[in-house]
C-alpha positions as CSV (number, residue, x, y, z in Angstrom):
1,X,0.0,0.0,0.0
2,X,1.4,3.4,-0.9
3,X,1.9,6.3,1.6
4,X,-1.3,7.9,0.5
5,X,-3.3,4.9,1.7
6,X,-4.1,3.8,-1.8
7,X,-3.4,0.3,-3.1
8,X,-1.5,0.3,-6.4
9,X,-2.5,-2.2,-9.1
10,X,0.1,-3.9,-11.3
11,X,-2.2,-5.3,-13.9
12,X,-4.1,-8.6,-14.3
13,X,-5.6,-8.3,-10.9
14,X,-2.2,-8.2,-9.0
15,X,-2.1,-5.6,-6.3
16,X,0.8,-4.3,-4.1
17,X,-0.4,-6.4,-1.3
18,X,0.1,-9.6,-3.4
19,X,3.8,-8.9,-4.0
20,X,6.4,-10.4,-1.5
21,X,9.8,-8.9,-1.5
22,X,12.5,-10.8,0.4
23,X,14.4,-8.5,2.8
24,X,17.1,-11.0,4.0
25,X,19.4,-13.3,2.1
26,X,18.9,-16.9,2.7
27,X,21.9,-19.0,3.7
28,X,23.4,-21.2,1.0
29,X,22.5,-24.8,1.8
30,X,24.9,-27.7,0.9
31,X,23.9,-30.1,-1.8
32,X,22.1,-33.3,-0.6
33,X,24.5,-35.9,0.7
34,X,22.9,-38.5,-1.5
35,X,23.9,-36.7,-4.7
36,X,27.5,-35.6,-3.9
37,X,30.7,-37.0,-2.5
38,X,31.4,-40.7,-2.1
39,X,27.7,-41.6,-1.4
40,X,26.6,-39.7,-4.6
41,X,29.3,-41.5,-6.7
42,X,28.3,-44.9,-5.4
43,X,24.6,-44.2,-6.0
44,X,25.3,-42.9,-9.6
45,X,27.8,-45.6,-10.7
46,X,27.1,-48.7,-8.7
47,X,23.5,-48.5,-7.4
48,X,21.7,-46.5,-10.0
49,X,19.1,-49.2,-10.6
50,X,17.9,-52.5,-9.1
51,X,19.8,-54.5,-11.7
52,X,23.0,-52.5,-11.2
53,X,22.7,-52.9,-7.4
54,X,22.3,-56.7,-7.8
55,X,25.3,-56.9,-10.2
56,X,27.4,-54.7,-7.8
57,X,26.6,-57.0,-4.9
58,X,27.4,-60.1,-6.8
59,X,30.7,-58.8,-8.1
60,X,31.6,-57.6,-4.6
61,X,30.9,-61.0,-3.2
62,X,33.1,-62.7,-5.8
63,X,35.9,-60.2,-5.0
64,X,35.6,-61.0,-1.3
65,X,35.9,-64.7,-2.1
66,X,38.8,-64.4,-4.6
67,X,41.0,-61.5,-3.4
68,X,42.0,-62.9,0.0
69,X,43.1,-66.2,-1.6
70,X,45.1,-64.3,-4.2
71,X,46.8,-62.1,-1.7
72,X,47.6,-65.1,0.5
73,X,49.1,-67.0,-2.4
74,X,51.1,-64.1,-3.9
75,X,52.3,-62.4,-0.7
76,X,51.5,-64.0,2.7
77,X,52.5,-67.6,2.0
78,X,55.0,-66.8,-0.8
79,X,58.6,-67.8,-0.8
80,X,60.9,-64.9,-1.6
81,X,64.4,-66.5,-1.4
82,X,65.9,-69.9,-2.0
83,X,68.3,-71.7,-4.3
84,X,66.1,-74.7,-5.5
85,X,62.7,-76.3,-5.3
86,X,63.1,-77.3,-1.6
87,X,62.5,-73.7,-0.6
88,X,59.1,-73.7,-2.4
89,X,57.6,-76.9,-1.2
90,X,55.9,-75.1,1.8
91,X,55.4,-71.6,2.9
92,X,56.1,-70.2,6.4
93,X,52.6,-71.3,7.6
94,X,52.9,-74.7,6.1
95,X,50.9,-73.7,3.1
96,X,52.3,-73.5,-0.4
97,X,52.5,-70.0,-1.9
98,X,54.0,-68.3,-4.9
99,X,57.6,-69.3,-5.5
100,X,59.1,-65.9,-6.2
101,X,62.6,-67.3,-5.6
102,X,62.2,-69.1,-8.9
103,X,61.3,-65.9,-10.7
104,X,64.2,-64.1,-8.9
105,X,66.8,-66.6,-10.1
106,X,65.4,-66.9,-13.7
107,X,64.7,-63.2,-14.2
108,X,67.7,-62.6,-16.5
109,X,66.5,-65.5,-18.6
110,X,63.0,-64.0,-18.7
111,X,64.4,-60.7,-19.9
112,X,67.2,-61.7,-22.3
113,X,66.5,-65.3,-23.2
114,X,69.8,-67.0,-24.2
115,X,71.4,-63.8,-25.4
116,X,75.1,-64.0,-24.6
117,X,75.8,-62.6,-21.1
118,X,78.8,-60.5,-22.2
119,X,76.7,-58.8,-24.9
120,X,73.6,-58.1,-22.8
121,X,74.6,-54.5,-22.4
122,X,73.5,-54.1,-26.0
123,X,69.9,-55.1,-25.1
124,X,70.0,-52.7,-22.1
125,X,71.1,-49.9,-24.5
126,X,68.3,-50.8,-26.9
127,X,65.7,-50.6,-24.0
128,X,67.1,-47.1,-23.1
129,X,66.9,-45.9,-26.7
130,X,63.3,-47.2,-27.0
131,X,62.2,-45.6,-23.8
132,X,63.7,-42.3,-24.8
133,X,62.1,-42.4,-28.3
134,X,58.7,-43.4,-26.9
135,X,58.8,-40.7,-24.3
136,X,59.8,-38.1,-26.8
137,X,57.0,-39.1,-29.2
138,X,54.2,-39.6,-26.7
139,X,54.9,-36.4,-24.8
140,X,52.5,-34.0,-26.6
141,X,54.2,-30.9,-25.4
142,X,57.7,-32.1,-26.1
143,X,59.9,-29.8,-28.2
144,X,60.7,-30.8,-31.8
145,X,58.3,-33.7,-31.9
146,X,58.9,-33.9,-35.7
147,X,62.5,-34.9,-34.9
148,X,61.2,-37.3,-32.4
149,X,59.2,-39.1,-35.0
150,X,62.2,-39.3,-37.3
151,X,64.2,-40.7,-34.5
152,X,61.6,-43.3,-33.5
153,X,60.6,-44.5,-37.0
154,X,64.0,-44.2,-38.8
155,X,67.0,-43.7,-36.6
156,X,66.1,-46.0,-33.7
157,X,65.2,-49.1,-35.9
158,X,68.5,-48.9,-37.7
159,X,70.5,-48.5,-34.5
160,X,68.5,-51.3,-32.8
161,X,69.2,-53.7,-35.7
162,X,72.9,-53.0,-35.5
163,X,73.0,-53.3,-31.7
164,X,70.9,-56.5,-31.4
165,X,71.9,-58.4,-34.5
166,X,75.6,-57.2,-34.4
167,X,78.0,-55.8,-37.0
168,X,81.5,-57.3,-36.9
169,X,82.9,-54.3,-38.9
170,X,82.4,-52.1,-35.8
171,X,83.3,-54.7,-33.3
172,X,79.8,-56.0,-32.4
173,X,79.8,-59.8,-32.9
174,X,76.7,-61.3,-34.5
175,X,74.1,-62.8,-32.3
176,X,71.7,-65.3,-34.0
177,X,68.0,-64.6,-33.4
178,X,67.5,-68.1,-32.1
179,X,69.3,-66.9,-28.9
180,X,67.0,-64.0,-28.4
181,X,64.1,-64.5,-26.0
182,X,62.0,-63.2,-23.1
183,X,61.1,-59.6,-22.8
184,X,63.6,-58.7,-25.5
185,X,61.6,-60.6,-28.2
186,X,58.3,-59.3,-26.8
187,X,59.5,-55.7,-27.0
188,X,61.1,-56.2,-30.4
189,X,58.0,-57.8,-32.0
190,X,55.8,-55.1,-30.5
191,X,58.0,-52.2,-31.6
192,X,58.4,-53.5,-35.1
193,X,54.7,-54.0,-35.4
194,X,54.1,-50.4,-34.2
195,X,56.8,-48.8,-36.3
196,X,55.7,-50.7,-39.5
197,X,52.0,-50.7,-39.1
198,X,51.4,-46.9,-38.7
199,X,53.0,-45.7,-42.0
200,X,51.9,-48.8,-43.9
201,X,48.4,-48.5,-42.5
202,X,48.2,-44.8,-43.5
203,X,49.1,-45.8,-47.1
204,X,46.5,-48.6,-47.1
205,X,43.9,-46.1,-45.8
206,X,44.7,-43.6,-48.5
207,X,44.7,-46.4,-51.1
208,X,41.3,-47.5,-50.0
209,X,39.9,-44.0,-50.5
210,X,41.8,-43.5,-53.8
211,X,40.0,-42.6,-57.0
212,X,42.2,-45.0,-58.9
213,X,40.2,-48.3,-59.2
214,X,43.3,-50.6,-59.2
215,X,44.8,-49.0,-56.1
216,X,41.5,-49.0,-54.3
217,X,40.6,-52.6,-55.1
218,X,44.0,-53.9,-54.1
219,X,43.9,-52.0,-50.8
220,X,40.5,-53.3,-50.0
221,X,41.4,-56.9,-50.9
222,X,44.5,-56.8,-48.7
223,X,42.7,-55.2,-45.7
224,X,39.7,-57.5,-45.8
225,X,41.7,-60.7,-46.4
226,X,44.1,-60.0,-43.5
227,X,41.3,-58.8,-41.1
228,X,39.3,-61.9,-42.1
229,X,41.8,-64.4,-40.6
230,X,43.2,-64.7,-37.1
231,X,46.7,-63.7,-36.3
232,X,47.8,-67.2,-35.5
233,X,46.9,-68.2,-39.1
234,X,49.1,-65.4,-40.4
235,X,52.0,-66.5,-38.2
236,X,51.7,-70.1,-39.3
237,X,51.6,-69.1,-42.9
238,X,54.7,-66.9,-42.5
239,X,56.6,-69.4,-40.4
240,X,55.7,-72.7,-42.1
241,X,54.4,-72.0,-45.6
242,X,56.6,-69.2,-46.7
243,X,59.8,-71.3,-46.7
244,X,58.1,-73.8,-49.1
245,X,57.9,-71.1,-51.9
246,X,61.6,-70.0,-51.8
247,X,64.9,-71.9,-52.0
248,X,66.3,-72.9,-48.6
249,X,69.2,-70.5,-49.0
250,X,66.7,-67.6,-49.4
251,X,64.5,-68.7,-46.5
252,X,64.3,-65.8,-44.1
253,X,65.0,-66.1,-40.4
254,X,62.1,-67.5,-38.2
255,X,61.9,-64.3,-36.1
256,X,62.0,-62.1,-39.3
257,X,59.1,-64.2,-40.8
258,X,57.0,-63.6,-37.6
259,X,57.9,-59.9,-37.7
260,X,56.7,-59.6,-41.3
261,X,53.4,-61.4,-40.5
262,X,52.6,-59.3,-37.4
263,X,53.5,-56.1,-39.3
264,X,51.2,-57.0,-42.2
265,X,48.4,-58.0,-39.8
266,X,48.5,-54.9,-37.6
267,X,48.8,-52.7,-40.7
268,X,45.4,-53.9,-41.9
269,X,43.8,-53.0,-38.6
270,X,45.7,-49.7,-38.5
271,X,44.4,-48.8,-42.0
272,X,40.8,-49.0,-40.7
273,X,41.6,-46.8,-37.7
274,X,43.2,-44.2,-39.9
275,X,40.4,-44.4,-42.4
276,X,37.9,-43.6,-39.6
277,X,40.0,-40.5,-38.9
278,X,40.0,-39.5,-42.6
279,X,36.2,-39.8,-42.7
280,X,35.9,-37.6,-39.6
281,X,37.8,-34.7,-41.2
282,X,35.2,-32.1,-42.5
283,X,34.7,-32.0,-46.3
284,X,35.5,-28.3,-46.3
285,X,39.1,-29.0,-45.3
286,X,39.6,-31.0,-48.6
287,X,37.9,-28.2,-50.6
288,X,39.9,-25.5,-48.9
289,X,43.2,-27.4,-49.7
290,X,42.2,-27.8,-53.3
291,X,41.3,-24.1,-53.5
292,X,44.8,-23.2,-52.3
293,X,46.2,-25.3,-55.2
294,X,47.7,-28.1,-53.0
295,X,48.3,-31.4,-54.8
296,X,47.2,-34.7,-53.3
297,X,50.3,-35.6,-51.2
298,X,50.8,-32.0,-49.9
299,X,47.1,-31.8,-49.0
300,X,47.3,-35.1,-47.1
301,X,50.5,-34.3,-45.4
302,X,49.8,-30.7,-44.4
303,X,46.0,-30.5,-44.0
304,X,44.2,-33.9,-43.8
305,X,46.4,-36.4,-42.1
306,X,47.4,-34.2,-39.1
307,X,43.7,-33.7,-38.3
308,X,42.9,-37.4,-38.9
309,X,45.7,-38.7,-36.8
310,X,44.9,-36.2,-34.0
311,X,41.3,-37.5,-33.9
312,X,42.3,-41.1,-33.9
313,X,45.2,-41.0,-31.4
314,X,43.2,-42.8,-28.7
315,X,42.3,-45.5,-31.2
316,X,45.8,-45.8,-32.4
317,X,47.0,-46.3,-28.8
318,X,44.3,-49.0,-28.3
319,X,45.5,-50.8,-31.4
320,X,49.1,-50.8,-30.0
321,X,47.7,-52.2,-26.8
322,X,46.0,-55.1,-28.7
323,X,49.2,-55.6,-30.7
324,X,51.3,-55.8,-27.5
325,X,49.0,-58.5,-26.1
326,X,48.8,-60.4,-29.4
327,X,52.6,-60.8,-29.5
328,X,52.2,-63.7,-27.1
329,X,51.0,-65.8,-30.1
330,X,54.5,-66.1,-31.4
331,X,54.9,-68.6,-28.6
332,X,53.0,-71.1,-30.9
333,X,55.5,-70.9,-33.7
334,X,58.4,-71.7,-31.5
335,X,59.7,-68.1,-30.8
336,X,61.0,-67.6,-27.3
337,X,59.0,-64.6,-26.1
338,X,58.3,-64.1,-22.4
339,X,55.7,-66.8,-22.2
340,X,58.0,-69.3,-24.0
341,X,60.9,-68.6,-21.6
342,X,58.5,-69.2,-18.7
343,X,57.3,-72.4,-20.2
344,X,60.8,-73.6,-20.6
345,X,62.0,-72.5,-17.2
346,X,59.1,-74.1,-15.3
347,X,59.9,-77.6,-16.4
348,X,63.5,-77.4,-15.0
349,X,63.8,-80.2,-12.4
350,X,65.7,-77.8,-10.1
351,X,62.5,-75.7,-9.6
352,X,59.8,-78.3,-10.3
353,X,57.1,-77.7,-7.7
354,X,53.2,-77.5,-7.7
355,X,53.4,-73.7,-7.7
356,X,56.2,-73.0,-10.1
357,X,54.0,-72.8,-13.2
358,X,51.4,-70.6,-11.4
359,X,54.1,-68.3,-10.2
360,X,55.7,-67.9,-13.6
361,X,52.3,-67.1,-15.3
362,X,51.5,-64.7,-12.5
363,X,54.7,-62.8,-13.2
364,X,53.8,-62.7,-16.9
365,X,50.3,-61.4,-16.0
366,X,51.7,-58.6,-13.9
367,X,54.2,-57.7,-16.7
368,X,51.4,-57.4,-19.3
369,X,49.0,-55.7,-17.0
370,X,51.4,-53.0,-16.0
371,X,52.3,-52.1,-19.6
372,X,48.7,-52.3,-20.9
373,X,47.5,-50.3,-17.9
374,X,50.0,-47.5,-18.6
375,X,49.1,-47.4,-22.3
376,X,45.4,-47.4,-21.4
377,X,45.9,-44.5,-19.0
378,X,47.8,-42.6,-21.7
379,X,44.9,-43.1,-24.2
380,X,42.4,-41.9,-21.6
381,X,44.5,-38.8,-21.0
382,X,44.7,-38.1,-24.7
383,X,40.9,-38.4,-25.0
384,X,40.4,-36.1,-22.1
385,X,42.7,-33.5,-23.6
386,X,41.1,-33.7,-27.0
387,X,37.6,-33.4,-25.5
388,X,38.7,-30.3,-23.4
389,X,40.2,-28.7,-26.5
390,X,36.9,-29.2,-28.5
391,X,34.9,-27.6,-25.6
392,X,37.0,-24.5,-25.9
């Protein structure tokens, strides 16, 4: 009501007496406990529906049953030191646990295989060079990453070949690949697959989208044929059938045959990953490049491929993870990778116990899990960074 005693009207039957004006600020109340913090996270991710709640409880029950036994086997009842099988026939509580003494003694064999002991410094140097190149290439903010790519894809493979295989002219004795084994072979096979599959996969992806019918058809035939058979088939063909078509003197080394098979197999899958990135590049980018007068290869190298590879970096890393795990299949063609060295070491009478095999395979599982987990976390970090850049 106004000072004159009259009631003012604000239209549509609303008078001054009907309007409420808040004179004090209300305190800011915290969000409901059920929607924030740990309780909110549990409710949103684990108990969001009756079905999810049942699945969460079932999985939790299985973990309660399994985890204590695993911890007891791997740590509590495990044997950490010893010189032979007698140390691993019973744990400190009378129960048999993991025989880590076996892994501890055979660790050099698991890493180097039968590589000559005086020459193992060459393997160590190769590991250092590989770690340096991978770190330089994967660090997105690293300086001169173009040089890092040249180092990783050109310089390092040449140096690695000279180091590991040997070159008597510079004082490095030759080491036959039949003596290579363990982590060395696993890393070499993975690295060769990565280094070869990315550029070859890019060429196949471009060939599949080519306007030339012959190039397009040949690229499609290769990709679909290789992707249509399992890797073990490719390895058997490369290791068993390839020597049948060439003279014995020209037959390539067994490890080289496996490397070629894995490189071709991973290239076919990498081609599809790169092709997905090419399809994601807006059509206007192609038209703008043509308007500037850029020819095909300059357009791909300067405009299209950088965008396509940026988009597919997470998928490329995931392909490398799959390749890293698939390298265990060389075990079936007689190549001494990490699993093969464990298989050979576990039948040694010196360490023959009921838990020797389980301990060796547990060591291999931890090895593969650690490296795959690190690569997965890197892929997640890249996806998060790309998503944040797009939001800006």
